[in-house]
C-alpha positions as CSV (number, residue, x, y, z in Angstrom):
1,M,93.2,103.4,121.4
2,N,89.6,104.1,120.8
3,P,87.4,101.5,122.1
4,P,84.8,99.4,120.2
5,P,81.2,100.4,120.2
6,A,79.2,98.9,122.8
7,G,77.9,95.4,122.1
8,D,78.6,92.9,119.3
9,A,82.1,93.6,117.7
10,P,82.3,96.0,114.8
11,R,82.2,94.2,111.5
12,I,84.6,95.6,108.9
13,G,84.2,95.0,105.1
14,L,87.0,95.7,102.7
15,R,86.1,95.7,99.0
16,C,89.2,95.6,96.5
17,D,90.6,93.1,94.1
18,A,93.7,91.8,93.1
19,G,94.5,89.8,89.7
20,P,97.5,89.6,86.9
21,R,96.0,92.9,85.6
22,R,95.1,94.9,88.8
23,G,98.5,93.5,90.8
24,V,97.9,93.2,94.6
25,G,98.7,96.7,95.9
26,H,95.6,97.5,96.9
27,L,94.7,94.0,98.5
28,V,98.6,94.7,100.7
29,R,96.7,97.7,101.9
30,C,93.5,96.5,102.5
31,L,95.3,93.5,104.5
32,A,97.2,95.9,106.6
33,L,94.2,98.0,107.9
34,G,92.4,94.7,108.3
35,E,95.2,93.4,110.4
36,E,94.7,96.4,112.8
37,F,90.9,96.0,112.8
38,L,91.5,92.0,113.8
39,A,94.0,92.9,116.5
40,R,91.1,95.0,118.1
41,G,88.4,92.3,118.1
42,A,86.6,93.3,115.1
43,R,85.6,90.9,112.4
44,V,87.1,91.5,109.2
45,E,85.8,90.3,105.5
46,L,87.0,90.8,102.0
47,F,84.8,91.4,98.9
48,G,86.4,91.2,95.8
49,T,88.2,88.6,93.3
50,V,91.7,87.3,94.1
51,E,92.6,85.7,91.0
52,Q,95.6,83.7,89.8
53,V,97.7,85.0,92.8
54,G,97.9,82.1,95.2
55,W,100.3,84.0,97.5
56,A,97.7,86.7,98.0
57,A,95.0,84.4,98.5
58,G,97.0,82.5,101.1
59,Q,97.8,86.0,102.8
60,L,93.7,86.0,103.5
61,A,93.8,82.6,104.6
62,A,96.5,82.9,107.3
63,R,94.6,85.6,108.7
64,G,91.2,84.2,108.7
65,I,89.3,86.8,106.6
66,P,86.7,85.4,104.6
67,L,86.5,86.2,101.1
68,H,83.1,86.9,99.1
69,P,82.4,87.7,95.6
70,G,83.0,91.6,95.3
71,P,80.0,93.7,94.1
72,D,80.4,96.5,91.9
73,T,76.9,98.9,91.8
74,P,75.8,101.0,94.3
75,D,72.8,99.0,95.0
76,G,75.1,95.8,95.2
77,L,77.6,97.4,97.7
78,V,74.6,98.3,100.3
79,E,73.0,94.8,100.1
80,A,76.1,93.5,100.5
81,A,76.7,95.5,103.5
82,R,73.2,94.9,104.8
83,R,73.0,91.0,104.7
84,H,77.1,90.9,106.3
85,R,75.4,93.5,109.2
86,L,78.6,95.5,108.1
87,D,79.6,98.4,110.4
88,A,81.9,100.1,108.3
89,L,83.1,99.3,104.1
90,V,86.4,100.1,103.1
91,L,86.7,100.9,99.5
92,D,90.0,100.5,97.4
93,S,89.4,100.5,93.7
94,Y,89.9,102.7,90.8
95,E,87.1,101.0,88.6
96,L,83.9,101.0,91.4
97,D,81.2,103.4,90.5
98,P,81.9,106.5,92.3
99,A,78.7,106.8,93.6
100,G,78.9,103.3,95.8
101,A,80.5,105.4,98.4
102,G,77.5,107.9,98.5
103,A,75.0,105.2,98.5
104,L,76.5,103.8,101.5
105,R,77.1,106.4,103.5
106,A,73.2,107.3,103.0
107,A,72.4,103.7,104.0
108,G,73.9,104.4,107.6
109,V,77.4,102.5,106.6
110,V,81.0,104.2,107.7
111,T,82.4,104.2,104.3
112,L,86.4,104.7,103.8
113,A,87.7,105.3,100.1
114,I,91.2,104.7,99.5
115,V,92.7,106.9,96.7
116,D,95.8,108.2,95.3
117,G,95.3,112.0,94.4
118,D,91.8,111.6,92.5
119,T,88.8,110.7,95.0
120,R,86.5,110.4,91.7
121,G,83.7,112.3,93.4
122,Q,83.6,109.6,96.1
123,D,81.0,110.7,98.9
124,A,83.0,109.1,101.6
125,D,82.8,109.7,105.3
126,L,86.5,109.4,105.1
127,H,89.0,109.9,102.2
128,L,92.9,108.3,102.6
129,D,95.2,109.3,101.0
130,Q,98.7,107.9,101.9
131,N,100.8,109.3,99.3
132,F,103.9,111.7,100.5
133,G,102.6,115.1,100.1
134,A,99.2,114.4,100.0
135,D,98.9,116.6,103.4
136,T,100.9,119.8,101.8
137,P,98.5,122.9,101.2
138,T,97.3,122.9,97.2
139,V,96.4,126.0,95.1
140,D,93.1,125.8,96.2
141,G,93.5,125.7,99.6
142,G,93.5,121.9,100.4
143,P,94.4,120.4,103.1
144,A,97.8,120.5,105.4
145,P,97.1,118.8,108.6
146,G,100.6,118.7,109.9
147,P,104.3,118.0,109.3
148,V,105.1,114.8,107.2
149,G,107.0,112.2,109.6
150,A,105.4,113.8,112.8
151,E,105.3,111.4,115.6
152,H,101.9,110.4,117.1
153,P,101.6,107.6,119.3
154,A,99.3,104.5,118.0
155,G,96.1,104.5,120.0
156,S,96.4,108.4,120.6
157,G,92.5,108.6,119.6
158,D,93.4,111.4,117.3
159,P,91.6,110.9,113.9
160,G,93.3,114.0,112.4
161,G,92.6,115.2,108.8
162,S,90.9,118.0,107.3
163,L,87.3,118.2,106.2
164,D,86.5,117.8,102.9
165,A,84.2,119.5,100.2
166,G,81.2,116.3,101.2
167,G,81.5,116.7,105.0
168,G,83.6,114.1,105.6
169,R,87.2,113.6,106.7
170,L,90.8,113.5,104.5
171,L,93.2,111.5,105.8
172,A,96.3,112.5,104.2
173,G,100.0,111.9,104.0
174,T,102.8,109.3,105.2
175,R,101.2,109.6,108.6
176,Y,98.5,107.5,107.5
177,A,100.6,104.9,105.5
178,L,99.0,101.5,105.8
179,L,101.7,99.1,106.6
180,R,101.6,95.0,107.4
181,D,102.5,93.6,110.8
182,S,105.6,91.9,109.0
183,V,106.5,95.4,107.9
184,I,106.2,97.2,111.3
185,T,107.6,94.4,113.3
186,A,110.7,94.3,111.3
187,R,111.3,98.3,111.6
188,P,114.5,99.2,113.3
189,A,114.8,101.3,116.3
190,A,117.2,103.9,114.2
191,P,118.2,104.6,110.4
192,R,120.8,102.2,109.4
193,V,124.5,103.6,109.1
194,A,127.0,103.9,106.3
195,T,128.7,100.2,105.7
196,P,131.1,99.9,103.1
197,T,131.0,96.8,101.2
198,G,132.8,96.1,97.7
199,R,129.9,93.6,96.6
200,P,126.5,95.0,97.8
201,R,123.5,92.8,98.1
202,V,120.9,93.9,95.8
203,L,116.7,93.4,96.1
204,A,114.9,93.9,93.2
205,F,111.0,93.5,93.1
206,F,107.8,94.7,91.7
207,G,104.6,94.1,93.1
208,G,103.0,90.9,93.3
209,T,102.2,90.0,90.1
210,D,104.7,92.8,87.9
211,A,101.8,93.3,85.7
212,V,103.8,95.8,83.3
213,G,107.0,93.3,83.6
214,A,109.4,95.7,85.1
215,A,111.6,93.0,86.5
216,P,113.5,91.8,83.2
217,V,114.0,96.1,82.3
218,L,115.2,96.9,85.7
219,T,117.3,93.7,86.1
220,R,119.4,94.5,82.8
221,V,119.8,98.0,83.5
222,L,121.4,96.6,87.2
223,L,123.6,94.3,85.8
224,A,124.8,96.7,83.2
225,T,126.1,98.9,85.8
226,G,129.1,97.0,85.6
227,H,129.5,96.8,89.2
228,P,129.9,93.9,91.4
229,M,126.6,92.8,93.5
230,D,124.6,89.9,94.6
231,L,121.5,90.2,93.2
232,T,118.1,88.9,94.2
233,V,114.9,89.3,92.1
234,V,111.6,88.4,93.1
235,V,110.2,86.8,89.9
236,A,106.2,87.3,89.9
237,R,105.1,84.9,87.1
238,P,107.1,82.3,85.1
239,E,107.4,84.1,82.1
240,I,109.1,86.7,83.8
241,E,111.4,83.8,85.5
242,A,111.9,82.4,82.2
243,E,113.2,85.4,80.6
244,L,115.4,86.6,83.6
245,A,117.2,82.9,83.7
246,E,118.8,83.7,80.2
247,L,120.5,86.6,81.5
248,N,124.5,86.4,82.2
249,P,125.9,88.5,85.2
250,G,129.2,90.0,84.3
251,R,132.2,89.6,86.5
252,G,131.6,89.7,90.2
253,Q,127.9,89.7,89.9
254,S,125.5,86.9,90.9
255,L,122.0,86.7,90.3
256,R,119.3,84.6,92.2
257,L,115.6,84.6,91.2
258,V,112.8,83.7,94.1
259,P,109.5,83.6,93.8
260,P,106.7,86.1,96.2
261,T,107.2,85.3,99.3
262,D,106.0,86.0,102.9
263,T,109.8,87.0,104.2
264,L,110.0,89.9,102.0
265,P,110.9,92.3,105.0
266,A,113.3,89.9,105.9
267,L,115.2,90.0,102.1
268,I,114.5,93.7,102.3
269,D,116.5,94.3,105.5
270,A,119.2,92.4,104.4
271,A,119.9,94.4,101.1
272,D,122.4,97.2,100.9
273,L,119.7,98.9,98.0
274,V,116.4,97.9,97.0
275,V,114.9,98.5,93.7
276,S,111.3,98.6,93.2
277,A,108.0,100.4,91.8
278,A,107.1,103.6,93.0
279,G,103.8,102.1,94.3
280,T,102.6,100.8,97.8
281,S,105.9,99.2,98.6
282,T,107.3,102.8,98.5
283,W,105.8,103.2,102.2
284,E,107.1,99.4,103.6
285,L,111.0,100.6,102.2
286,C,110.5,103.8,103.9
287,C,109.4,102.4,107.2
288,L,112.3,99.9,107.3
289,G,114.4,102.8,106.6
290,V,116.3,100.7,103.7
291,P,118.0,102.7,100.6
292,A,115.9,102.6,97.5
293,A,115.8,103.2,93.9
294,L,112.1,103.4,92.7
295,V,111.1,103.4,88.8
296,C,107.5,104.8,88.4
297,V,105.6,102.2,86.5
298,V,102.3,103.6,85.9
299,D,100.5,106.7,85.9
300,N,99.0,107.4,89.0
301,Q,102.4,106.7,90.6
302,R,103.7,109.8,88.7
303,E,102.9,112.3,91.0
304,S,103.9,110.3,94.5
305,Y,107.3,109.1,92.8
306,R,108.4,112.9,91.8
307,R,107.5,113.9,95.9
308,V,109.5,111.3,96.9
309,V,112.5,111.3,94.7
310,A,112.6,115.4,95.4
311,H,112.5,115.3,98.8
312,G,115.7,112.6,98.8
313,L,113.3,109.7,100.0
314,A,114.6,107.4,97.4
315,A,116.8,107.6,94.5
316,G,114.8,107.9,91.2
317,L,115.1,106.1,87.7
318,G,112.7,107.4,85.7
319,E,109.8,105.9,84.0
320,L,109.0,102.5,82.7
321,S,108.1,104.1,79.5
322,E,111.1,105.6,79.2
323,L,113.5,102.6,80.1
324,V,111.5,100.7,77.3
325,A,111.5,103.4,74.4
326,P,113.0,102.5,71.4
327,G,116.1,104.0,69.9
328,L,118.1,106.7,71.6
329,A,115.7,108.0,74.1
330,G,115.3,104.4,75.3
331,R,119.3,104.0,75.3
332,S,120.0,107.3,76.9
333,A,117.0,106.9,79.8
334,R,118.5,103.1,80.6
335,A,122.1,105.1,80.7
336,G,120.9,107.2,83.0
337,A,119.2,104.9,85.3
338,A,122.4,102.7,85.3
339,R,124.9,105.6,86.3
340,T,122.3,106.3,89.6
341,L,122.6,102.7,90.4
342,R,126.1,102.6,90.1
343,T,126.7,105.7,92.0
344,L,124.2,104.2,94.7
345,L,126.1,101.3,94.6
346,A,129.7,102.6,95.2
347,S,128.4,104.8,97.8
348,P,127.6,103.5,101.5
349,H,127.0,107.3,102.6
350,R,124.9,107.9,99.7
351,R,122.9,105.0,100.7
352,A,122.4,106.1,104.4
353,G,121.3,109.3,103.8
354,L,118.3,107.8,101.5
355,A,117.6,105.4,104.3
356,A,117.6,108.0,107.2
357,R,115.2,110.4,105.2
358,A,113.1,107.6,104.4
359,W,112.8,106.0,108.1
360,A,112.2,109.3,109.4
361,T,109.0,109.9,107.2
362,V,107.2,106.8,107.6
363,D,107.0,105.8,111.2
364,G,104.6,102.6,111.3
365,H,101.6,103.8,113.2
366,G,99.5,104.8,110.2
367,R,97.1,101.5,110.1
368,A,96.3,102.5,113.8
369,R,95.3,106.5,113.3
370,V,93.1,105.0,110.2
371,A,91.6,102.9,112.6
372,D,91.0,105.0,115.0
373,A,89.3,107.6,112.7
374,V,86.8,104.5,111.7
375,L,86.4,103.4,115.0
376,T,85.1,106.5,116.4
377,L,82.8,106.9,113.3
378,I,81.1,103.5,113.9
379,G,80.8,104.7,118.0
380,D,79.4,108.1,117.3
381,R,77.0,106.5,115.0
382,T,76.1,103.8,117.2
383,R,75.4,106.5,120.2
384,V,73.1,108.0,117.7
385,L,71.2,105.1,116.8
386,N,70.9,103.9,120.5
387,P,71.0,106.6,122.7
């Protein structure tokens, strides 16, 4: 672990938003990084909006992370960084003005931009793309820092990554996946083995808000398999709960509805199969080594979803837009997803194979590597200013 700079503890800002439309994925990965900085003695503050998501607000309060209004302009970001005496600011948003990163960097604030493929032209000191395959060479000679899933102990002091076009550093691939304490502590020492069961326990969840309404669609597909199961669905909104309450499970099937919960890792660990969206929760499922079937619910998940499925880290159920399509196309997509799920429910060996590959891909040390890189830059900058 790199030591913090001399003098006061480093002050880290997290700029992200959460709500019914945006979901909570940006907040969850910022919280994971925030936990790492807090564990190293840093002060962490969040800048943004957390609206109509009581669970998310509770996560901040439980960690003692203060919430401030989130500036949207480059000048506003610089002013907030100066007012709160931030050493570094983490930007995790698809909506902020891309010029904000360069403005912060020019003002002497170490800047980390969390991205999903597209950097949006941000001129940050560090870019973080934790998606599977982001570290593979591209047709234009892009980065290839190392093998996916390679073991690098936390606190190794190796910031890793490759230089980007702006002279910053790119931290790419699942070895930099940001995971919360509750996930890291629940990671098993070895992948699970094949365990036959006639009535698998299935968990379905689709983010803290399920902004696109995936739960009713996938719950119907699961029940349509006709396979016996104990199905637990995390319902993020009252209207989704009301719709699911109208469903009638088939013979040998049970359906339990639960609200968003801090005990999600425990529910995941107890499941024989997890059905989820192909977002940030993918890396949590991999770290925990559970067999998963994923659905791509928004466009910016598509490339990562395809790579994960192609490499056998999870089964693919298709895109939500295909599953809800009218007419023959929609019926065919839902039938295909049901066949995939029926095969997984009936085969503990297939489930174990997915789980083993997933477990080997995400080792739980990603946030430590990212924090190393940020604190190294803070220390370097402090030594330049105070030789």
